[in-house]
Backbone bond lengths (Angstrom), bond angles and torsions (degrees), N, CA, C in turn:
res aa  C-N    CA-C-N  psi(-1)  N-CA   C-N-CA  omega(-1)  CA-C   N-CA-C  phi
1 M - - - 1.447 - - 1.515 114.24 -
2 N 1.370 112.63 128.80 1.445 116.43 -177.06 1.554 109.73 -86.31
3 A 1.352 117.52 174.80 1.431 120.03 -173.28 1.537 113.07 -63.06
4 Q 1.404 120.75 -36.56 1.380 118.86 175.78 1.525 115.66 -68.18
5 Q 1.254 116.82 -35.67 1.427 123.56 173.04 1.469 112.99 -63.03
6 A 1.320 123.13 -39.90 1.407 134.12 179.87 1.668 103.93 -68.05
7 A 1.272 113.73 -49.27 1.468 113.95 173.72 1.452 116.99 -55.42
8 E 1.302 118.07 -43.66 1.504 123.06 177.15 1.506 108.62 -65.39
9 Y 1.324 121.69 -43.16 1.439 123.88 178.99 1.473 109.46 -60.68
10 L 1.246 121.56 -39.11 1.458 128.06 -176.08 1.488 113.06 -79.96
11 G 1.372 117.79 -10.58 1.393 122.61 175.25 1.573 114.29 87.36
12 F 1.314 115.31 15.74 1.486 118.41 174.13 1.412 111.40 -60.41
13 P 1.371 120.45 142.14 1.515 120.62 179.61 1.493 107.91 -67.73
14 P 1.301 116.29 145.06 1.483 117.84 173.95 1.502 116.05 -50.20
15 G 1.194 118.88 137.18 1.408 125.02 176.85 1.632 116.95 78.05
16 T 1.377 114.22 6.41 1.453 113.28 173.34 1.574 109.91 -66.73
17 N 1.188 115.09 157.09 1.445 119.08 -173.59 1.578 107.36 -114.71
18 L 1.334 115.52 31.38 1.498 122.17 -172.09 1.589 107.04 -77.73
19 L 1.279 115.94 -21.72 1.497 119.75 -173.13 1.561 115.47 -87.12
20 T 1.404 115.15 -11.64 1.417 117.19 -179.77 1.548 111.29 -67.77
21 A 1.324 118.79 115.05 1.378 121.97 -172.49 1.565 107.51 -76.48
22 P 1.264 114.76 144.07 1.528 118.94 168.99 1.538 108.71 -60.31
23 A 1.198 117.81 171.99 1.534 119.61 -178.83 1.496 108.68 -44.90
24 Q 1.315 114.93 123.60 1.517 117.38 178.11 1.498 112.32 -65.74
25 Q 1.252 112.90 123.68 1.478 118.21 179.81 1.602 103.42 -118.49
26 P 1.304 119.01 125.14 1.451 120.03 174.97 1.502 109.78 -61.31
27 V 1.349 116.10 136.41 1.471 119.06 173.54 1.492 108.89 -90.30
28 T 1.272 114.62 122.12 1.478 120.32 -178.69 1.611 106.45 -117.08
29 A 1.295 109.87 142.24 1.462 116.28 -179.27 1.560 105.86 -91.42
30 D 1.333 115.34 138.57 1.488 118.44 -178.51 1.531 110.46 -65.61
31 S 1.298 112.37 -27.56 1.480 113.07 -179.67 1.545 109.38 -159.63
32 D 1.316 118.52 164.59 1.482 119.34 -176.37 1.560 109.31 -69.09
33 E 1.415 115.29 -19.99 1.477 116.49 174.82 1.481 111.66 -69.82
34 R 1.262 117.27 -37.08 1.567 120.30 179.18 1.462 108.69 -71.30
35 A 1.339 119.07 -36.56 1.403 119.02 -179.08 1.627 108.04 -66.28
36 D 1.333 115.65 -40.77 1.387 119.34 173.77 1.467 118.70 -62.82
37 E 1.256 115.01 -36.39 1.468 118.91 173.37 1.515 111.27 -65.50
38 L 1.295 120.17 -41.12 1.453 124.73 -179.87 1.513 104.45 -61.76
39 R 1.287 119.77 -52.96 1.477 124.77 -173.01 1.608 105.99 -58.61
40 E 1.291 119.23 -46.63 1.361 124.86 -178.37 1.603 109.45 -64.58
41 S 1.230 116.94 -39.86 1.525 117.75 175.96 1.434 111.88 -67.16
42 L 1.331 121.27 -35.83 1.469 125.03 178.62 1.552 108.61 -67.79
43 Y 1.338 117.30 -41.31 1.529 120.16 175.29 1.597 109.91 -60.48
44 R 1.378 113.47 -44.03 1.519 114.12 -178.45 1.514 112.22 -64.10
45 L 1.442 113.53 -37.60 1.409 114.07 174.94 1.501 118.88 -67.54
46 A 1.378 113.65 -34.46 1.450 115.82 172.28 1.566 115.19 -65.66
47 D 1.303 112.11 -39.71 1.436 115.25 176.18 1.537 112.90 -65.99
48 H 1.300 117.14 -39.94 1.491 120.56 174.57 1.647 109.15 -55.99
49 L 1.300 111.79 -50.35 1.473 114.11 -173.89 1.556 109.72 -64.02
50 A 1.367 112.83 -40.36 1.486 115.86 178.97 1.428 115.66 -64.24
51 A 1.380 118.61 -19.42 1.453 123.46 -176.35 1.537 111.89 -85.67
52 I 1.301 115.86 -13.37 1.473 120.09 -177.57 1.523 109.05 -72.93
53 P 1.339 118.97 124.62 1.492 121.91 -177.25 1.521 109.21 -55.06
54 A 1.244 115.80 147.92 1.522 123.89 -179.37 1.485 108.59 -60.61
55 A 1.350 118.73 -32.82 1.481 120.93 -177.25 1.525 111.64 -70.71
56 D 1.343 118.00 -16.79 1.472 123.13 175.77 1.565 112.44 -93.47
57 H 1.240 118.59 -3.52 1.480 121.41 177.12 1.520 109.99 -64.23
58 V 1.318 119.42 144.71 1.482 121.62 172.18 1.536 107.96 -116.04
59 D 1.213 114.87 126.38 1.523 119.22 178.27 1.559 108.04 -88.35
60 Y 1.214 118.76 86.42 1.530 123.22 -175.50 1.464 104.95 -68.39
61 R 1.406 122.82 -34.58 1.427 120.10 -178.66 1.547 107.94 -62.40
62 R 1.266 118.98 -44.00 1.462 120.12 178.90 1.552 110.87 -61.89
63 R 1.295 117.32 -38.48 1.443 122.43 179.64 1.554 107.05 -62.70
64 R 1.352 118.99 -46.19 1.411 122.23 -179.95 1.549 113.91 -58.59
65 R 1.350 111.83 -41.64 1.516 118.04 174.77 1.464 109.85 -65.07
66 Q 1.289 117.26 -49.16 1.500 120.06 -175.90 1.439 113.07 -58.30
67 H 1.357 117.52 -33.07 1.477 121.34 -174.99 1.575 110.38 -111.11
68 E 1.260 118.89 23.92 1.483 118.25 -174.64 1.473 116.34 -66.31
69 S 1.320 112.80 -15.31 1.531 112.42 177.76 1.500 109.43 -125.34
70 W 1.360 118.10 26.32 1.443 121.19 177.50 1.555 114.07 -86.26
71 H 1.252 115.51 142.68 1.457 120.05 170.89 1.531 106.10 -149.10
72 L 1.309 112.70 161.63 1.493 124.17 -178.23 1.545 104.16 -68.89
73 G 1.414 115.93 122.60 1.439 119.42 175.46 1.496 113.93 -69.78
74 D 1.320 115.49 161.14 1.428 124.13 177.85 1.438 114.17 -57.51
75 D 1.285 119.45 -38.25 1.547 121.40 -177.32 1.486 110.40 -71.55
76 A 1.369 113.56 -44.31 1.491 116.14 -178.98 1.600 109.95 -67.22
77 F 1.334 115.26 -34.90 1.496 117.36 175.48 1.590 110.51 -58.60
78 A 1.339 110.38 -50.53 1.433 114.64 -175.87 1.587 109.60 -61.65
79 E 1.271 114.81 -38.46 1.550 113.21 173.14 1.502 115.47 -59.59
80 L 1.368 113.86 -39.86 1.453 116.45 179.86 1.534 112.01 -65.68
81 V 1.403 115.12 -34.83 1.456 118.15 179.91 1.565 106.56 -72.31
82 E 1.326 120.65 -35.64 1.397 120.67 177.11 1.468 112.65 -59.40
83 R 1.315 116.13 -45.16 1.379 122.40 177.70 1.618 112.57 -62.49
84 F 1.229 113.73 -38.98 1.515 120.26 173.97 1.558 109.29 -57.32
85 V 1.308 111.84 -51.84 1.488 118.22 -174.69 1.508 108.88 -62.79
86 A 1.373 118.57 -41.58 1.493 122.71 -176.95 1.476 108.16 -66.20
87 A 1.293 119.51 -37.53 1.533 119.53 -176.82 1.551 110.99 -78.89
88 N 1.432 117.17 -34.85 1.372 119.23 -171.30 1.588 115.61 -109.10
89 K 1.317 113.94 -0.58 1.509 120.50 178.50 1.539 114.43 55.27
90 R 1.405 114.19 31.16 1.362 122.28 178.16 1.518 109.80 -161.83
91 K 1.261 114.52 165.95 1.593 120.15 177.14 1.570 102.87 -82.01
92 P 1.380 112.89 158.11 1.478 117.26 173.77 1.547 109.15 -64.60
93 A 1.363 113.90 145.55 1.446 120.65 176.11 1.588 114.12 -69.42
94 A 1.320 113.95 -31.26 1.483 120.57 178.23 1.470 110.16 -64.52
95 P 1.342 116.39 146.26 1.378 120.22 170.97 1.514 113.33 -62.79
96 A 1.430 119.54 142.66 1.463 120.73 -171.60 1.470 114.56 -56.64
97 D 1.397 118.59 -40.34 1.374 119.98 -174.86 1.509 109.58 -64.11
98 Q 1.426 116.36 -46.40 1.418 120.05 -178.09 1.513 115.63 -63.95
99 L 1.415 111.11 -36.97 1.469 119.30 174.64 1.490 112.75 -60.34
100 H 1.345 111.38 -47.67 1.537 118.83 -177.94 1.612 108.11 -57.75
101 E 1.311 115.68 -49.06 1.488 118.22 177.31 1.465 114.74 -60.93
102 A 1.385 115.78 -45.39 1.411 119.29 179.01 1.513 115.31 -57.87
103 L 1.343 112.23 -46.78 1.549 118.20 178.51 1.443 111.69 -64.90
104 S 1.314 117.66 -36.84 1.524 123.70 -178.99 1.594 106.92 -66.27
105 A 1.360 115.36 -43.33 1.449 119.43 -175.26 1.546 108.98 -71.61
106 L 1.308 119.28 -37.56 1.446 122.76 175.32 1.556 113.64 -61.32
107 I 1.410 115.11 -45.92 1.399 115.40 179.32 1.638 112.63 -66.31
108 W 1.302 114.97 -40.35 1.467 120.93 -179.43 1.523 105.17 -69.30
109 S 1.291 123.68 -32.07 1.423 122.34 178.65 1.513 113.23 -68.43
110 Q 1.326 114.89 -39.34 1.519 119.67 178.35 1.538 110.82 -66.50
111 V 1.414 114.03 -33.05 1.520 116.61 -178.36 1.521 108.73 -76.76
112 T 1.269 118.56 -37.64 1.508 122.10 -170.22 1.542 113.53 -98.80
113 G 1.321 115.55 -14.90 1.509 117.29 178.68 1.535 106.18 78.40
114 S 1.362 119.12 13.44 1.454 122.23 -174.75 1.496 111.36 -98.00
115 E 1.379 120.23 173.29 1.453 123.19 174.77 1.549 103.28 -76.69
116 P 1.304 118.55 148.09 1.399 126.61 176.42 1.594 112.83 -55.51
117 C 1.307 114.83 -34.42 1.453 117.89 -171.76 1.568 108.50 -73.07
118 L 1.258 118.00 -9.69 1.554 119.82 179.11 1.580 106.96 -96.23
119 A 1.303 119.85 4.47 1.477 123.17 -178.12 1.637 109.39 -60.52
120 P 1.346 116.46 145.88 1.452 119.52 177.35 1.617 113.27 -59.53
121 C 1.337 117.56 -21.46 1.393 117.04 -179.48 1.465 114.84 -67.06
122 F 1.348 119.19 -13.14 1.405 125.30 -178.42 1.546 112.06 -100.56
123 R 1.312 116.27 6.19 1.456 120.98 -175.45 1.550 106.46 -129.50
124 P 1.333 116.80 156.40 1.478 118.44 171.47 1.428 113.81 -55.08
125 P 1.340 125.95 140.51 1.544 117.26 16.99 1.497 106.16 -98.39
126 F 1.334 125.81 8.48 1.401 123.08 178.52 1.553 110.86 -82.65
127 A 1.211 121.13 -18.63 1.416 123.82 -175.73 1.556 109.61 -132.46
128 A 1.260 118.50 165.31 1.484 119.01 -179.31 1.511 110.70 -72.16
129 P 1.335 118.10 141.74 1.488 118.54 172.66 1.485 114.12 -49.15
130 G 1.232 119.35 140.59 1.463 124.96 175.85 1.484 116.42 76.49
131 R 1.329 116.72 14.70 1.431 123.18 177.82 1.454 114.08 -63.60
132 S 1.294 118.78 132.06 1.441 122.42 -178.80 1.536 108.38 -67.86
133 T 1.369 116.43 137.93 1.428 120.02 179.29 1.496 108.21 -118.78
134 T 1.359 116.75 42.40 1.467 120.44 -178.20 1.511 109.73 -95.92
135 R 1.319 117.23 170.60 1.479 118.33 -179.19 1.494 113.14 -64.08
136 S 1.413 118.88 -17.88 1.433 119.87 -179.44 1.513 112.86 -78.57
137 D 1.403 116.27 -13.16 1.451 115.84 176.91 1.567 107.62 -62.60
138 P 1.369 116.93 131.11 1.460 119.09 -175.48 1.505 114.97 -54.05
139 A 1.345 122.16 -40.71 1.406 123.79 -175.29 1.574 108.42 -72.61
140 I 1.325 118.15 -40.12 1.448 123.68 176.83 1.574 108.64 -64.07
141 H 1.286 114.70 -45.94 1.472 116.00 179.91 1.593 107.94 -62.30
142 L 1.278 116.92 -41.08 1.437 118.38 177.34 1.507 116.16 -63.50
143 A 1.350 116.99 -37.72 1.461 121.25 176.83 1.547 108.71 -65.27
144 N 1.279 118.06 -41.07 1.420 123.82 -177.76 1.566 108.65 -65.13
145 R 1.324 113.59 -41.60 1.498 117.49 -177.65 1.487 110.64 -71.19
146 L 1.430 116.17 -36.07 1.553 112.82 177.75 1.480 109.02 -69.36
147 R 1.222 121.21 -35.37 1.534 125.21 177.56 1.564 111.79 -51.64
148 R 1.315 115.04 -33.32 1.434 122.60 -175.34 1.571 112.50 -106.90
149 D 1.270 115.81 4.44 1.508 116.27 -177.87 1.443 112.65 -60.23
150 K 1.301 109.23 147.58 1.510 121.69 178.40 1.541 108.47 -81.34
151 P 1.342 117.13 155.97 1.506 122.67 -177.97 1.564 108.41 -58.72
152 R 1.208 124.62 -24.42 1.477 122.96 -176.61 1.618 107.92 -86.20
153 S 1.316 119.99 -12.50 1.406 120.59 179.09 1.577 110.69 -62.12
154 P 1.289 117.23 146.88 1.445 121.18 178.95 1.477 111.03 -65.04
155 Y 1.328 119.61 -28.76 1.478 122.16 178.81 1.512 116.10 -79.38
156 S 1.363 112.20 -8.27 1.557 114.46 -178.70 1.499 110.33 -63.71
157 V 1.268 121.31 -24.88 1.459 124.44 178.42 1.492 109.19 -62.70
158 L 1.340 121.36 -25.39 1.500 124.19 178.88 1.514 115.78 -79.55
159 L 1.262 116.69 -24.38 1.486 121.06 -170.80 1.479 110.38 -60.55
160 P 1.372 123.00 -49.98 1.499 122.51 176.97 1.482 112.95 -65.13
161 L 1.381 118.05 -25.05 1.366 121.39 178.56 1.511 110.91 -72.92
162 L 1.368 114.02 -39.88 1.478 119.43 179.04 1.508 105.57 -68.97
163 A 1.230 126.85 -37.89 1.495 130.05 176.53 1.566 107.58 -59.08
164 D 1.302 114.95 -46.93 1.512 115.82 177.80 1.493 112.44 -61.47
165 H 1.306 115.55 -45.82 1.416 122.07 -179.32 1.561 111.61 -59.67
166 A 1.272 113.26 -37.67 1.526 119.12 178.74 1.571 107.81 -68.39
167 A 1.307 115.25 -41.56 1.522 118.60 -179.06 1.531 107.54 -67.90
168 D 1.271 118.09 -40.93 1.551 118.13 174.40 1.554 113.04 -60.27
169 L 1.348 114.79 -38.87 1.474 116.08 176.85 1.508 113.97 -63.20
170 L 1.453 114.28 -42.62 1.389 120.15 178.68 1.480 112.14 -60.68
171 R 1.305 117.76 -37.71 1.511 122.15 -179.68 1.558 111.88 -72.56
172 S 1.286 117.77 -25.01 1.562 117.50 179.78 1.451 111.47 -78.36
């Protein structure tokens, strides 16, 4: 399988540049002992994964396909903003359109096991064709920041609500 086929299999949007590798640096082991440790660790990981019962496997590819056109609806977004305001006694500082995309991407990411930048809200028909999906995009930057937010952040009140929304989406 080549890189483009792998990208298609994993559900990357056409034309994403996520597969371009940085300058290829050969990986060298400091010693034969370290190479043996790495090989042994990989065998243990493979054995661990093989021991997981088939009923517990998650087909993330199927989830990505199932939710390839999902985005957070306006009513659900408004409810999340209301909960934010109720908890913090103020409106979110982030612009509404960016926050809507960021929350949508975070929920989609939890459901599909993918990176938020791959969420459908950043691709047509929800976004303009050719939109950049790099970390510098304000909504993607916000999504990544919210994922790492500390408990004292005003946005932390939203994280359990996003997890609940993702769980509801998986049940539907």
